[in-house]
C-alpha positions as CSV (number, residue, x, y, z in Angstrom):
1,X,-10.7,-19.4,-34.4
2,X,-7.5,-20.5,-32.8
3,X,-5.4,-18.5,-30.3
4,X,-3.1,-17.1,-32.9
5,X,-6.1,-15.7,-34.8
6,X,-7.6,-14.3,-31.6
7,X,-4.2,-12.8,-30.7
8,X,-3.9,-11.0,-34.1
9,X,-7.5,-9.9,-34.0
10,X,-7.4,-8.4,-30.5
11,X,-3.8,-7.3,-30.2
12,X,-3.2,-9.6,-27.1
13,X,-0.4,-12.1,-27.0
14,X,-1.3,-15.8,-26.7
15,X,0.3,-15.7,-23.3
16,X,-2.0,-12.9,-22.1
17,X,-5.0,-14.7,-23.5
18,X,-4.1,-17.9,-21.6
19,X,-3.5,-15.9,-18.5
20,X,-6.9,-14.2,-18.7
21,X,-8.4,-17.7,-19.1
22,X,-6.5,-19.0,-16.1
23,X,-7.6,-16.1,-13.8
24,X,-11.2,-16.4,-15.0
25,X,-11.6,-13.2,-17.1
26,X,-12.2,-15.2,-20.2
27,X,-14.6,-18.2,-20.3
28,X,-12.9,-21.5,-21.2
29,X,-12.8,-22.0,-24.9
30,X,-14.2,-25.1,-26.6
31,X,-11.6,-27.7,-27.2
32,X,-11.3,-29.3,-30.7
33,X,-10.7,-33.1,-31.1
34,X,-6.9,-32.3,-31.3
35,X,-7.2,-30.4,-28.0
36,X,-6.7,-27.0,-29.6
37,X,-8.6,-24.1,-28.1
38,X,-11.4,-22.8,-30.2
39,X,-12.4,-19.2,-29.6
40,X,-15.5,-17.3,-30.6
41,X,-17.1,-13.9,-30.6
42,X,-17.5,-13.9,-26.8
43,X,-13.8,-14.1,-26.4
44,X,-13.2,-11.2,-28.9
45,X,-15.8,-9.1,-27.0
46,X,-14.3,-9.9,-23.6
47,X,-10.8,-9.1,-24.8
48,X,-12.0,-5.8,-26.2
49,X,-13.7,-5.0,-22.9
50,X,-10.6,-5.9,-21.0
51,X,-8.4,-3.9,-23.3
52,X,-10.6,-0.8,-23.0
53,X,-10.5,-1.1,-19.2
54,X,-6.7,-1.6,-19.2
55,X,-6.3,1.5,-21.4
56,X,-8.2,3.3,-18.6
57,X,-5.6,1.9,-16.1
58,X,-8.3,-0.2,-14.4
59,X,-6.8,-3.2,-12.6
60,X,-7.6,-6.8,-13.2
61,X,-9.6,-7.2,-9.9
62,X,-11.7,-4.3,-10.9
63,X,-12.1,-5.6,-14.4
64,X,-13.3,-8.9,-12.9
65,X,-16.0,-7.0,-10.9
66,X,-17.0,-5.0,-13.9
67,X,-17.3,-8.1,-16.0
68,X,-19.5,-9.6,-13.3
69,X,-21.6,-6.5,-13.4
70,X,-21.9,-6.7,-17.2
71,X,-22.9,-10.3,-17.0
72,X,-25.5,-9.8,-14.3
73,X,-27.3,-7.1,-16.2
74,X,-29.1,-6.1,-12.9
75,X,-29.2,-2.7,-11.3
76,X,-26.8,-3.8,-8.5
77,X,-24.2,-4.6,-11.2
78,X,-24.7,-1.1,-12.6
79,X,-24.4,0.4,-9.2
80,X,-21.2,-1.6,-8.6
81,X,-19.8,-0.4,-11.9
82,X,-20.5,3.2,-11.0
83,X,-18.8,2.9,-7.6
84,X,-15.8,1.2,-9.1
85,X,-15.4,3.9,-11.8
86,X,-16.0,6.7,-9.2
87,X,-13.3,5.1,-6.9
88,X,-10.9,4.8,-9.8
89,X,-11.5,8.4,-10.8
90,X,-10.6,9.5,-7.2
91,X,-7.4,7.4,-7.4
92,X,-6.5,9.0,-10.7
93,X,-7.0,12.5,-9.3
94,X,-4.8,11.6,-6.3
95,X,-2.1,10.3,-8.7
96,X,-2.3,13.5,-10.8
97,X,-1.9,15.6,-7.6
98,X,1.1,13.5,-6.6
99,X,2.7,13.8,-10.0
100,X,2.1,17.5,-10.0
101,X,3.9,17.7,-6.6
102,X,6.7,15.5,-8.0
103,X,7.0,17.9,-11.0
104,X,7.3,20.8,-8.6
105,X,10.1,19.1,-6.7
106,X,11.9,18.4,-9.9
107,X,11.5,22.0,-11.1
108,X,12.9,23.1,-7.8
109,X,15.9,20.9,-8.3
110,X,16.3,22.1,-11.9
111,X,16.3,25.7,-10.6
112,X,19.5,24.9,-8.8
113,X,21.3,24.2,-12.0
114,X,22.9,27.1,-13.8
115,X,23.4,25.1,-16.9
116,X,27.2,25.6,-16.8
117,X,29.1,22.4,-16.1
118,X,32.7,23.5,-16.3
119,X,33.8,21.7,-13.2
120,X,34.6,24.9,-11.3
121,X,31.5,24.7,-9.2
122,X,29.6,21.5,-8.1
123,X,26.4,20.8,-9.9
124,X,23.5,22.5,-8.1
125,X,21.2,19.6,-8.6
126,X,23.7,17.1,-7.2
127,X,24.5,19.5,-4.3
128,X,20.8,19.7,-3.4
129,X,20.3,16.0,-3.7
130,X,23.3,15.5,-1.4
131,X,22.3,18.2,1.1
132,X,21.8,16.9,4.7
133,X,18.1,16.5,5.5
134,X,17.1,16.8,1.9
135,X,17.0,13.1,1.0
136,X,13.8,11.4,-0.1
137,X,12.4,8.7,2.1
138,X,13.8,5.3,1.4
139,X,11.2,3.0,-0.3
140,X,11.0,-0.4,1.3
141,X,9.4,-1.9,-1.8
142,X,9.4,0.3,-5.0
143,X,6.7,-1.9,-6.5
144,X,4.3,-0.8,-3.8
145,X,2.4,2.1,-5.4
146,X,1.0,3.5,-2.2
147,X,4.4,3.8,-0.7
148,X,5.7,5.5,-3.8
149,X,2.8,8.0,-3.7
150,X,3.5,8.7,0.0
151,X,7.2,9.2,-0.8
152,X,6.3,11.6,-3.6
153,X,3.9,13.6,-1.4
154,X,6.6,13.8,1.3
155,X,9.2,15.0,-1.3
156,X,6.8,17.6,-2.6
157,X,6.0,18.8,0.9
158,X,9.8,19.4,1.5
159,X,10.2,21.0,-1.9
160,X,7.3,23.4,-1.1
161,X,8.9,24.3,2.2
162,X,12.2,24.9,0.4
163,X,10.5,27.0,-2.2
164,X,8.8,29.1,0.5
165,X,12.2,29.6,2.2
166,X,13.7,30.7,-1.1
167,X,10.8,33.1,-1.8
168,X,11.4,34.8,1.6
169,X,15.0,35.5,0.7
């Protein structure tokens, strides 16, 4: 089958398929006489495997390692797969904790809003966001997930302190 057929069958764009080939997640396809790529069942299976992993939020480098484990069929490959999934599960748990902390901070901010926006009093949320010493850490690179998670954790820590202060009152 050609790339368009593979794309329709697997739900991947042709660009994604070519990218996976380029980075070695897919084996090179056979080339026809006219230089068109010819894909087979192995490509469908690989793309299904990759899609399943991506749906689990597993990164491409981990997918590469899991594919290597799958291809090796040896106990070491299975051990590697277990370690990778265990590590990924720990990261997911950390992200959930960070998101719960972020949710707490947002709920604390929302509690400062009375829901009346008549212009007589400043918005409680905007007042809190603008309060001295209450600003979130500036992110150097928002694309850096670890930095974002640290910033979320710091924001939650401050929100927890603020909540404790409010509860004492």
